[in-house]
N, CA, C and O atoms as a GROMACS GRO file, in nm:
protein
  516
    1TRP      N    1   1.514  -0.584  -0.047
    1TRP     CA    2   1.389  -0.548  -0.001
    1TRP      C    3   1.317  -0.427  -0.092
    1TRP      O    4   1.216  -0.453  -0.158
    2GLU      N    5   1.378  -0.291  -0.092
    2GLU     CA    6   1.295  -0.206  -0.179
    2GLU      C    7   1.275  -0.239  -0.306
    2GLU      O    8   1.180  -0.177  -0.354
    3GLU      N    9   1.345  -0.338  -0.402
    3GLU     CA   10   1.310  -0.376  -0.520
    3GLU      C   11   1.207  -0.461  -0.501
    3GLU      O   12   1.110  -0.440  -0.574
    4ARG      N   13   1.195  -0.586  -0.396
    4ARG     CA   14   1.139  -0.690  -0.410
    4ARG      C   15   0.993  -0.683  -0.338
    4ARG      O   16   0.899  -0.757  -0.368
    5ALA      N   17   0.990  -0.584  -0.242
    5ALA     CA   18   0.855  -0.501  -0.186
    5ALA      C   19   0.797  -0.395  -0.240
    5ALA      O   20   0.681  -0.364  -0.213
    6THR      N   21   0.863  -0.336  -0.314
    6THR     CA   22   0.816  -0.197  -0.350
    6THR      C   23   0.816  -0.190  -0.511
    6THR      O   24   0.710  -0.181  -0.574
    7ASP      N   25   0.941  -0.196  -0.571
    7ASP     CA   26   0.953  -0.203  -0.693
    7ASP      C   27   0.863  -0.285  -0.808
    7ASP      O   28   0.791  -0.248  -0.901
    8ALA      N   29   0.906  -0.422  -0.753
    8ALA     CA   30   0.854  -0.509  -0.814
    8ALA      C   31   0.710  -0.523  -0.811
    8ALA      O   32   0.648  -0.537  -0.917
    9VAL      N   33   0.655  -0.520  -0.702
    9VAL     CA   34   0.503  -0.495  -0.659
    9VAL      C   35   0.439  -0.397  -0.756
    9VAL      O   36   0.335  -0.432  -0.812
   10ILE      N   37   0.497  -0.268  -0.784
   10ILE     CA   38   0.433  -0.162  -0.826
   10ILE      C   39   0.413  -0.237  -1.020
   10ILE      O   40   0.314  -0.245  -1.092
   11ARG      N   41   0.576  -0.282  -1.046
   11ARG     CA   42   0.553  -0.326  -1.176
   11ARG      C   43   0.450  -0.431  -1.185
   11ARG      O   44   0.396  -0.448  -1.294
   12GLU      N   45   0.419  -0.497  -1.093
   12GLU     CA   46   0.346  -0.625  -1.160
   12GLU      C   47   0.207  -0.560  -1.145
   12GLU      O   48   0.126  -0.609  -1.225
   13VAL      N   49   0.151  -0.455  -1.058
   13VAL     CA   50   0.009  -0.380  -1.068
   13VAL      C   51   0.020  -0.320  -1.192
   13VAL      O   52  -0.068  -0.364  -1.266
   14ASP      N   53   0.111  -0.213  -1.262
   14ASP     CA   54   0.110  -0.169  -1.362
   14ASP      C   55   0.094  -0.244  -1.465
   14ASP      O   56   0.006  -0.223  -1.549
   15ASP      N   57   0.174  -0.337  -1.470
   15ASP     CA   58   0.180  -0.435  -1.591
   15ASP      C   59   0.031  -0.513  -1.605
   15ASP      O   60  -0.011  -0.559  -1.711
   16ALA      N   61  -0.026  -0.517  -1.503
   16ALA     CA   62  -0.175  -0.616  -1.513
   16ALA      C   63  -0.268  -0.479  -1.569
   16ALA      O   64  -0.390  -0.492  -1.572
   17SER      N   65  -0.224  -0.385  -1.600
   17SER     CA   66  -0.332  -0.285  -1.609
   17SER      C   67  -0.478  -0.253  -1.571
   17SER      O   68  -0.496  -0.305  -1.461
   18GLY      N   69  -0.562  -0.207  -1.603
   18GLY     CA   70  -0.693  -0.228  -1.575
   18GLY      C   71  -0.733  -0.058  -1.507
   18GLY      O   72  -0.659   0.041  -1.512
   19ALA      N   73  -0.845  -0.066  -1.459
   19ALA     CA   74  -0.895   0.074  -1.454
   19ALA      C   75  -0.831   0.091  -1.290
   19ALA      O   76  -0.802   0.000  -1.212
   20PRO      N   77  -0.824   0.210  -1.275
   20PRO     CA   78  -0.756   0.255  -1.118
   20PRO      C   79  -0.786   0.146  -0.972
   20PRO      O   80  -0.710   0.104  -0.885
   21LEU      N   81  -0.948   0.127  -1.001
   21LEU     CA   82  -0.979   0.038  -0.858
   21LEU      C   83  -0.956  -0.094  -0.868
   21LEU      O   84  -0.974  -0.169  -0.772
   22GLU      N   85  -0.912  -0.137  -0.986
   22GLU     CA   86  -0.880  -0.268  -1.047
   22GLU      C   87  -0.725  -0.295  -0.986
   22GLU      O   88  -0.693  -0.399  -0.929
   23ARG      N   89  -0.629  -0.169  -1.012
   23ARG     CA   90  -0.508  -0.198  -0.974
   23ARG      C   91  -0.512  -0.140  -0.829
   23ARG      O   92  -0.422  -0.186  -0.759
   24LEU      N   93  -0.584  -0.063  -0.776
   24LEU     CA   94  -0.615  -0.056  -0.592
   24LEU      C   95  -0.608  -0.222  -0.541
   24LEU      O   96  -0.524  -0.278  -0.470
   25THR      N   97  -0.716  -0.270  -0.598
   25THR     CA   98  -0.772  -0.381  -0.553
   25THR      C   99  -0.657  -0.513  -0.572
   25THR      O  100  -0.639  -0.602  -0.488
   26ARG      N  101  -0.603  -0.501  -0.675
   26ARG     CA  102  -0.472  -0.582  -0.709
   26ARG      C  103  -0.347  -0.552  -0.611
   26ARG      O  104  -0.287  -0.632  -0.539
   27LEU      N  105  -0.330  -0.428  -0.628
   27LEU     CA  106  -0.228  -0.376  -0.494
   27LEU      C  107  -0.248  -0.443  -0.352
   27LEU      O  108  -0.163  -0.497  -0.281
   28PHE      N  109  -0.370  -0.429  -0.331
   28PHE     CA  110  -0.417  -0.489  -0.172
   28PHE      C  111  -0.429  -0.615  -0.168
   28PHE      O  112  -0.415  -0.665  -0.057
   29ARG      N  113  -0.453  -0.695  -0.266
   29ARG     CA  114  -0.440  -0.843  -0.275
   29ARG      C  115  -0.282  -0.883  -0.248
   29ARG      O  116  -0.247  -0.974  -0.173
   30LEU      N  117  -0.212  -0.816  -0.308
   30LEU     CA  118  -0.083  -0.848  -0.330
   30LEU      C  119  -0.007  -0.840  -0.186
   30LEU      O  120   0.064  -0.931  -0.143
   31THR      N  121  -0.030  -0.734  -0.129
   31THR     CA  122   0.017  -0.711   0.019
   31THR      C  123  -0.072  -0.795   0.118
   31THR      O  124  -0.045  -0.836   0.230
   32ALA      N  125  -0.169  -0.805   0.051
   32ALA     CA  126  -0.265  -0.897   0.204
   32ALA      C  127  -0.158  -1.045   0.201
   32ALA      O  128  -0.111  -1.091   0.305
   33SER      N  129  -0.134  -1.101   0.073
   33SER     CA  130  -0.032  -1.203   0.090
   33SER      C  131   0.094  -1.210   0.131
   33SER      O  132   0.150  -1.316   0.161
   34ALA      N  133   0.150  -1.090   0.134
   34ALA     CA  134   0.305  -1.107   0.150
   34ALA      C  135   0.300  -1.128   0.311
   34ALA      O  136   0.201  -1.124   0.384
   35ASP      N  137   0.425  -1.148   0.344
   35ASP     CA  138   0.499  -1.204   0.498
   35ASP      C  139   0.538  -1.060   0.541
   35ASP      O  140   0.603  -0.985   0.468
   36GLY      N  141   0.499  -1.030   0.652
   36GLY     CA  142   0.528  -0.941   0.691
   36GLY      C  143   0.642  -0.923   0.766
   36GLY      O  144   0.670  -0.806   0.791
   37ARG      N  145   0.727  -1.022   0.813
   37ARG     CA  146   0.842  -1.035   0.900
   37ARG      C  147   0.948  -0.927   0.817
   37ARG      O  148   0.978  -0.832   0.889
   38LEU      N  149   0.994  -0.924   0.718
   38LEU     CA  150   1.075  -0.858   0.672
   38LEU      C  151   1.043  -0.693   0.693
   38LEU      O  152   1.111  -0.604   0.746
   39GLU      N  153   0.954  -0.691   0.649
   39GLU     CA  154   0.904  -0.539   0.681
   39GLU      C  155   0.912  -0.473   0.842
   39GLU      O  156   0.940  -0.360   0.882
   40ARG      N  157   0.875  -0.596   0.914
   40ARG     CA  158   0.865  -0.546   1.064
   40ARG      C  159   1.058  -0.575   1.108
   40ARG      O  160   1.103  -0.530   1.213
   41ALA      N  161   1.120  -0.629   1.040
   41ALA     CA  162   1.263  -0.624   1.080
   41ALA      C  163   1.326  -0.527   1.015
   41ALA      O  164   1.426  -0.479   1.068
   42ILE      N  165   1.285  -0.480   0.898
   42ILE     CA  166   1.339  -0.340   0.859
   42ILE      C  167   1.324  -0.192   0.915
   42ILE      O  168   1.396  -0.092   0.904
   43ARG      N  169   1.163  -0.221   1.002
   43ARG     CA  170   1.109  -0.128   1.051
   43ARG      C  171   1.232  -0.097   1.223
   43ARG      O  172   1.275   0.006   1.274
   44HIS      N  173   1.245  -0.239   1.258
   44HIS     CA  174   1.293  -0.228   1.384
   44HIS      C  175   1.463  -0.176   1.336
   44HIS      O  176   1.533  -0.103   1.406
   45TRP      N  177   1.495  -0.219   1.237
   45TRP     CA  178   1.643  -0.187   1.221
   45TRP      C  179   1.614  -0.020   1.209
   45TRP      O  180   1.644   0.052   1.304
   46ALA      N  181   1.558   0.032   1.095
   46ALA     CA  182   1.537   0.162   1.107
   46ALA      C  183   1.530   0.244   1.224
   46ALA      O  184   1.584   0.354   1.223
   47ALA      N  185   1.464   0.196   1.335
   47ALA     CA  186   1.414   0.269   1.437
   47ALA      C  187   1.596   0.291   1.519
   47ALA      O  188   1.609   0.376   1.607
   48GLN      N  189   1.686   0.226   1.485
   48GLN     CA  190   1.832   0.186   1.549
   48GLN      C  191   1.917   0.260   1.440
   48GLN      O  192   2.021   0.301   1.490
   49ASP      N  193   1.904   0.289   1.306
   49ASP     CA  194   1.975   0.300   1.232
   49ASP      C  195   1.988   0.398   1.121
   49ASP      O  196   1.943   0.354   1.015
   50ASP      N  197   2.043   0.533   1.115
   50ASP     CA  198   2.029   0.637   1.016
   50ASP      C  199   2.016   0.590   0.896
   50ASP      O  200   1.910   0.610   0.837
   51ALA      N  201   2.110   0.526   0.841
   51ALA     CA  202   2.072   0.455   0.724
   51ALA      C  203   1.959   0.391   0.656
   51ALA      O  204   1.922   0.408   0.540
   52ALA      N  205   1.920   0.329   0.730
   52ALA     CA  206   1.823   0.240   0.762
   52ALA      C  207   1.692   0.321   0.745
   52ALA      O  208   1.602   0.322   0.660
   53ARG      N  209   1.717   0.386   0.858
   53ARG     CA  210   1.569   0.481   0.860
   53ARG      C  211   1.564   0.568   0.717
   53ARG      O  212   1.454   0.584   0.662
   54ALA      N  213   1.674   0.616   0.665
   54ALA     CA  214   1.649   0.703   0.516
   54ALA      C  215   1.595   0.617   0.413
   54ALA      O  216   1.502   0.668   0.349
   55ALA      N  217   1.640   0.469   0.372
   55ALA     CA  218   1.555   0.372   0.323
   55ALA      C  219   1.448   0.370   0.332
   55ALA      O  220   1.379   0.388   0.231
   56GLN      N  221   1.374   0.340   0.485
   56GLN     CA  222   1.295   0.302   0.508
   56GLN      C  223   1.154   0.414   0.454
   56GLN      O  224   1.045   0.382   0.408
   57SER      N  225   1.222   0.571   0.487
   57SER     CA  226   1.140   0.679   0.486
   57SER      C  227   1.153   0.701   0.309
   57SER      O  228   1.073   0.783   0.264
   58ARG      N  229   1.228   0.646   0.227
   58ARG     CA  230   1.218   0.646   0.129
   58ARG      C  231   1.119   0.571   0.065
   58ARG      O  232   1.025   0.615  -0.001
   59VAL      N  233   1.150   0.447   0.090
   59VAL     CA  234   1.021   0.326   0.030
   59VAL      C  235   0.885   0.401   0.079
   59VAL      O  236   0.803   0.441  -0.004
   60ASP      N  237   0.868   0.416   0.204
   60ASP     CA  238   0.743   0.453   0.252
   60ASP      C  239   0.688   0.605   0.194
   60ASP      O  240   0.575   0.644   0.221
   61GLU      N  241   0.766   0.670   0.125
   61GLU     CA  242   0.710   0.789   0.030
   61GLU      C  243   0.686   0.748  -0.059
   61GLU      O  244   0.572   0.777  -0.097
   62ARG      N  245   0.783   0.642  -0.167
   62ARG     CA  246   0.760   0.606  -0.272
   62ARG      C  247   0.610   0.548  -0.287
   62ARG      O  248   0.537   0.587  -0.378
   63ARG      N  249   0.564   0.439  -0.177
   63ARG     CA  250   0.459   0.371  -0.182
   63ARG      C  251   0.334   0.434  -0.160
   63ARG      O  252   0.226   0.402  -0.210
   64ILE      N  253   0.359   0.532  -0.078
   64ILE     CA  254   0.253   0.623  -0.063
   64ILE      C  255   0.218   0.706  -0.189
   64ILE      O  256   0.103   0.729  -0.224
   65ALA      N  257   0.311   0.740  -0.242
   65ALA     CA  258   0.287   0.829  -0.352
   65ALA      C  259   0.215   0.753  -0.484
   65ALA      O  260   0.132   0.802  -0.561
   66TYR      N  261   0.260   0.645  -0.487
   66TYR     CA  262   0.188   0.526  -0.597
   66TYR      C  263   0.056   0.525  -0.573
   66TYR      O  264  -0.020   0.558  -0.664
   67VAL      N  265  -0.002   0.480  -0.422
   67VAL     CA  266  -0.143   0.464  -0.390
   67VAL      C  267  -0.198   0.588  -0.358
   67VAL      O  268  -0.312   0.594  -0.313
   68ALA      N  269  -0.114   0.710  -0.380
   68ALA     CA  270  -0.221   0.825  -0.406
   68ALA      C  271  -0.213   0.855  -0.541
   68ALA      O  272  -0.286   0.954  -0.551
   69ALA      N  273  -0.179   0.837  -0.624
   69ALA     CA  274  -0.160   0.864  -0.787
   69ALA      C  275  -0.286   0.774  -0.798
   69ALA      O  276  -0.386   0.840  -0.824
   70LEU      N  277  -0.312   0.619  -0.785
   70LEU     CA  278  -0.398   0.579  -0.804
   70LEU      C  279  -0.518   0.638  -0.739
   70LEU      O  280  -0.613   0.609  -0.811
   71PHE      N  281  -0.550   0.693  -0.656
   71PHE     CA  282  -0.657   0.753  -0.602
   71PHE      C  283  -0.696   0.861  -0.675
   71PHE      O  284  -0.815   0.870  -0.706
   72GLU      N  285  -0.594   0.972  -0.717
   72GLU     CA  286  -0.612   1.055  -0.793
   72GLU      C  287  -0.682   1.009  -0.912
   72GLU      O  288  -0.781   1.070  -0.953
   73ALA      N  289  -0.628   0.883  -0.979
   73ALA     CA  290  -0.690   0.862  -1.143
   73ALA      C  291  -0.837   0.786  -1.097
   73ALA      O  292  -0.898   0.714  -1.176
   74LEU      N  293  -0.887   0.813  -0.955
   74LEU     CA  294  -1.048   0.755  -0.948
   74LEU      C  295  -1.088   0.897  -0.957
   74LEU      O  296  -1.195   0.914  -1.016
   75GLY      N  297  -1.030   1.001  -0.915
   75GLY     CA  298  -1.114   1.121  -0.953
   75GLY      C  299  -1.117   1.199  -0.816
   75GLY      O  300  -1.186   1.301  -0.811
   76PHE      N  301  -1.036   1.153  -0.689
   76PHE     CA  302  -1.005   1.236  -0.575
   76PHE      C  303  -0.910   1.330  -0.609
   76PHE      O  304  -0.828   1.304  -0.697
   77SER      N  305  -0.910   1.461  -0.537
   77SER     CA  306  -0.794   1.561  -0.556
   77SER      C  307  -0.682   1.520  -0.491
   77SER      O  308  -0.701   1.443  -0.397
   78ALA      N  309  -0.563   1.551  -0.517
   78ALA     CA  310  -0.450   1.524  -0.478
   78ALA      C  311  -0.409   1.534  -0.322
   78ALA      O  312  -0.326   1.460  -0.270
   79GLU      N  313  -0.481   1.641  -0.252
   79GLU     CA  314  -0.474   1.633  -0.103
   79GLU      C  315  -0.581   1.509  -0.058
   79GLU      O  316  -0.551   1.439   0.039
   80ASP      N  317  -0.658   1.493  -0.103
   80ASP     CA  318  -0.765   1.390  -0.054
   80ASP      C  319  -0.703   1.234  -0.106
   80ASP      O  320  -0.739   1.129  -0.053
   81ALA      N  321  -0.625   1.239  -0.195
   81ALA     CA  322  -0.582   1.079  -0.265
   81ALA      C  323  -0.487   1.030  -0.160
   81ALA      O  324  -0.476   0.919  -0.106
   82ARG      N  325  -0.403   1.176  -0.139
   82ARG     CA  326  -0.277   1.128  -0.066
   82ARG      C  327  -0.311   1.091   0.132
   82ARG      O  328  -0.251   1.019   0.213
   83THR      N  329  -0.420   1.172   0.143
   83THR     CA  330  -0.483   1.112   0.297
   83THR      C  331  -0.521   0.995   0.266
   83THR      O  332  -0.470   0.915   0.344
   84ARG      N  333  -0.619   0.917   0.149
   84ARG     CA  334  -0.649   0.795   0.174
   84ARG      C  335  -0.559   0.696   0.153
   84ARG      O  336  -0.568   0.585   0.205
   85ALA      N  337  -0.455   0.739   0.064
   85ALA     CA  338  -0.327   0.670   0.055
   85ALA      C  339  -0.231   0.645   0.179
   85ALA      O  340  -0.148   0.554   0.167
   86GLN      N  341  -0.236   0.708   0.282
   86GLN     CA  342  -0.185   0.731   0.395
   86GLN      C  343  -0.250   0.631   0.503
   86GLN      O  344  -0.188   0.551   0.574
   87LEU      N  345  -0.391   0.654   0.499
   87LEU     CA  346  -0.475   0.596   0.577
   87LEU      C  347  -0.476   0.427   0.510
   87LEU      O  348  -0.506   0.342   0.594
   88ALA      N  349  -0.453   0.389   0.401
   88ALA     CA  350  -0.434   0.249   0.355
   88ALA      C  351  -0.320   0.190   0.403
   88ALA      O  352  -0.319   0.075   0.447
   89TYR      N  353  -0.199   0.280   0.395
   89TYR     CA  354  -0.053   0.257   0.422
   89TYR      C  355  -0.031   0.187   0.579
   89TYR      O  356   0.022   0.085   0.621
   90LEU      N  357  -0.109   0.314   0.644
   90LEU     CA  358  -0.082   0.271   0.798
   90LEU      C  359  -0.169   0.147   0.830
   90LEU      O  360  -0.144   0.065   0.919
   91SER      N  361  -0.275   0.145   0.743
   91SER     CA  362  -0.374  -0.007   0.786
   91SER      C  363  -0.271  -0.117   0.761
   91SER      O  364  -0.251  -0.198   0.851
   92LEU      N  365  -0.205  -0.127   0.649
   92LEU     CA  366  -0.094  -0.240   0.597
   92LEU      C  367  -0.007  -0.264   0.717
   92LEU      O  368   0.002  -0.370   0.779
   93ILE      N  369   0.063  -0.140   0.745
   93ILE     CA  370   0.191  -0.146   0.858
   93ILE      C  371   0.129  -0.167   0.962
   93ILE      O  372   0.194  -0.254   1.021
   94GLY      N  373   0.031  -0.138   1.027
   94GLY     CA  374  -0.034  -0.154   1.135
   94GLY      C  375  -0.033  -0.301   1.173
   94GLY      O  376   0.020  -0.351   1.273
   95HIS      N  377  -0.127  -0.386   1.040
   95HIS     CA  378  -0.100  -0.521   1.033
   95HIS      C  379   0.005  -0.615   1.066
   95HIS      O  380   0.003  -0.719   1.131
   96TYR      N  381   0.124  -0.533   0.988
   96TYR     CA  382   0.237  -0.610   1.006
   96TYR      C  383   0.295  -0.594   1.143
   96TYR      O  384   0.355  -0.683   1.203
   97ALA      N  385   0.270  -0.462   1.189
   97ALA     CA  386   0.346  -0.437   1.315
   97ALA      C  387   0.243  -0.541   1.438
   97ALA      O  388   0.272  -0.577   1.552
   98MET      N  389   0.160  -0.556   1.383
   98MET     CA  390   0.074  -0.663   1.517
   98MET      C  391   0.118  -0.834   1.493
   98MET      O  392   0.040  -0.927   1.509
   99ASN      N  393   0.237  -0.844   1.458
   99ASN     CA  394   0.268  -0.991   1.425
   99ASN      C  395   0.221  -1.063   1.335
   99ASN      O  396   0.264  -1.176   1.311
  100ALA      N  397   0.117  -1.001   1.267
  100ALA     CA  398   0.034  -1.078   1.200
  100ALA      C  399   0.139  -1.194   1.088
  100ALA      O  400   0.231  -1.151   1.019
  101GLY      N  401   0.111  -1.292   1.091
  101GLY     CA  402   0.219  -1.393   0.992
  101GLY      C  403   0.100  -1.432   0.856
  101GLY      O  404  -0.013  -1.386   0.837
  102PRO      N  405   0.180  -1.536   0.774
  102PRO     CA  406   0.152  -1.547   0.644
  102PRO      C  407   0.012  -1.642   0.672
  102PRO      O  408  -0.061  -1.661   0.575
  103ASP      N  409  -0.020  -1.690   0.778
  103ASP     CA  410  -0.133  -1.762   0.835
  103ASP      C  411  -0.258  -1.683   0.858
  103ASP      O  412  -0.375  -1.721   0.856
  104LYS      N  413  -0.210  -1.572   0.879
  104LYS     CA  414  -0.340  -1.466   0.902
  104LYS      C  415  -0.385  -1.385   0.754
  104LYS      O  416  -0.483  -1.311   0.742
  105SER      N  417  -0.313  -1.411   0.677
  105SER     CA  418  -0.339  -1.338   0.545
  105SER      C  419  -0.499  -1.319   0.488
  105SER      O  420  -0.540  -1.227   0.417
  106THR      N  421  -0.561  -1.412   0.530
  106THR     CA  422  -0.715  -1.417   0.483
  106THR      C  423  -0.739  -1.296   0.575
  106THR      O  424  -0.765  -1.183   0.532
  107ALA      N  425  -0.731  -1.323   0.684
  107ALA     CA  426  -0.804  -1.183   0.765
  107ALA      C  427  -0.749  -1.061   0.731
  107ALA      O  428  -0.818  -0.959   0.734
  108LEU      N  429  -0.592  -1.061   0.689
  108LEU     CA  430  -0.570  -0.893   0.636
  108LEU      C  431  -0.633  -0.867   0.525
  108LEU      O  432  -0.669  -0.752   0.499
  109SER      N  433  -0.663  -1.012   0.411
  109SER     CA  434  -0.742  -0.984   0.338
  109SER      C  435  -0.865  -0.913   0.342
  109SER      O  436  -0.900  -0.820   0.269
  110VAL      N  437  -0.913  -0.956   0.414
  110VAL     CA  438  -1.085  -0.905   0.467
  110VAL      C  439  -1.064  -0.791   0.501
  110VAL      O  440  -1.131  -0.704   0.445
  111SER      N  441  -0.974  -0.755   0.594
  111SER     CA  442  -0.967  -0.597   0.652
  111SER      C  443  -0.931  -0.503   0.548
  111SER      O  444  -1.002  -0.403   0.535
  112LEU      N  445  -0.829  -0.520   0.471
  112LEU     CA  446  -0.783  -0.449   0.353
  112LEU      C  447  -0.926  -0.442   0.242
  112LEU      O  448  -0.954  -0.327   0.207
  113ASP      N  449  -0.979  -0.509   0.208
  113ASP     CA  450  -1.112  -0.484   0.144
  113ASP      C  451  -1.187  -0.405   0.191
  113ASP      O  452  -1.245  -0.328   0.115
  114ALA      N  453  -1.208  -0.402   0.326
  114ALA     CA  454  -1.298  -0.328   0.416
  114ALA      C  455  -1.254  -0.189   0.414
  114ALA      O  456  -1.334  -0.096   0.406
  115VAL      N  457  -1.118  -0.172   0.421
  115VAL     CA  458  -1.049  -0.045   0.415
  115VAL      C  459  -1.055  -0.008   0.280
  115VAL      O  460  -1.070   0.113   0.264
  116LEU      N  461  -1.046  -0.079   0.176
  116LEU     CA  462  -1.048  -0.005   0.046
  116LEU      C  463  -1.191   0.026   0.014
  116LEU      O  464  -1.214   0.128  -0.050
  117GLY      N  465  -1.275  -0.040   0.045
  117GLY     CA  466  -1.400  -0.017   0.055
  117GLY      C  467  -1.455   0.143   0.106
  117GLY      O  468  -1.534   0.214   0.043
  118LEU      N  469  -1.388   0.175   0.238
  118LEU     CA  470  -1.404   0.269   0.305
  118LEU      C  471  -1.336   0.407   0.203
  118LEU      O  472  -1.389   0.516   0.181
  119LEU      N  473  -1.223   0.364   0.161
  119LEU     CA  474  -1.136   0.478   0.098
  119LEU      C  475  -1.162   0.493  -0.011
  119LEU      O  476  -1.104   0.586  -0.066
  120THR      N  477  -1.254   0.415  -0.088
  120THR     CA  478  -1.314   0.450  -0.237
  120THR      C  479  -1.424   0.506  -0.232
  120THR      O  480  -1.459   0.567  -0.333
  121SER      N  481  -1.514   0.505  -0.114
  121SER     CA  482  -1.652   0.532  -0.114
  121SER      C  483  -1.637   0.701  -0.126
  121SER      O  484  -1.541   0.762  -0.080
  122GLY      N  485  -1.732   0.754  -0.184
  122GLY     CA  486  -1.752   0.882  -0.259
  122GLY      C  487  -1.663   0.902  -0.377
  122GLY      O  488  -1.625   1.015  -0.410
  123GLN      N  489  -1.629   0.791  -0.442
  123GLN     CA  490  -1.533   0.790  -0.534
  123GLN      C  491  -1.590   0.904  -0.655
  123GLN      O  492  -1.710   0.906  -0.683
  124GLN      N  493  -1.523   0.967  -0.700
  124GLN     CA  494  -1.543   1.089  -0.825
  124GLN      C  495  -1.560   0.981  -0.949
  124GLN      O  496  -1.547   0.858  -0.949
  125GLU      N  497  -1.593   1.073  -1.052
  125GLU     CA  498  -1.566   0.996  -1.182
  125GLU      C  499  -1.428   0.977  -1.204
  125GLU      O  500  -1.348   1.059  -1.158
  126PRO      N  501  -1.379   0.856  -1.285
  126PRO     CA  502  -1.237   0.868  -1.335
  126PRO      C  503  -1.211   0.967  -1.409
  126PRO      O  504  -1.297   1.025  -1.477
  127LEU      N  505  -1.088   0.999  -1.404
  127LEU     CA  506  -1.033   1.106  -1.504
  127LEU      C  507  -1.013   1.052  -1.616
  127LEU      O  508  -0.970   0.937  -1.609
  128PRO      N  509  -1.031   1.102  -1.739
  128PRO     CA  510  -0.999   1.034  -1.896
  128PRO      C  511  -0.868   1.000  -1.874
  128PRO      O  512  -0.801   1.056  -1.787
  129GLY      N  513  -0.820   0.901  -1.954
  129GLY     CA  514  -0.706   0.870  -2.018
  129GLY      C  515  -0.634   0.810  -1.898
  129GLY      O  516  -0.520   0.766  -1.910
   0.00000   0.00000   0.00000
């Protein structure tokens, strides 16, 4: 789960290169097309098992840190980037928690596009390099 749903996704977004906003958009598209059943199952297991909870926490932190780094690359302060990353992540996890299956990926894609638009409003100038 950690490799497939986190490490591989991060590699795919990074391998595609592009400006930070393009990478964020790609990440949002990839997550919108994912089947949330495994995510829900892991979270259910983590609610009852310390080892699963530790793994879930580690993965959550890695994902949020990655998204925060993309927001920082857009020019947001570290604190603001982290807040935006957490909101983006909570939007996705909330969608999965609502039992939205693969047949609802279009609705998720539209929702995540709106979230991305809101979270990138007030975007600063991208940092050089």
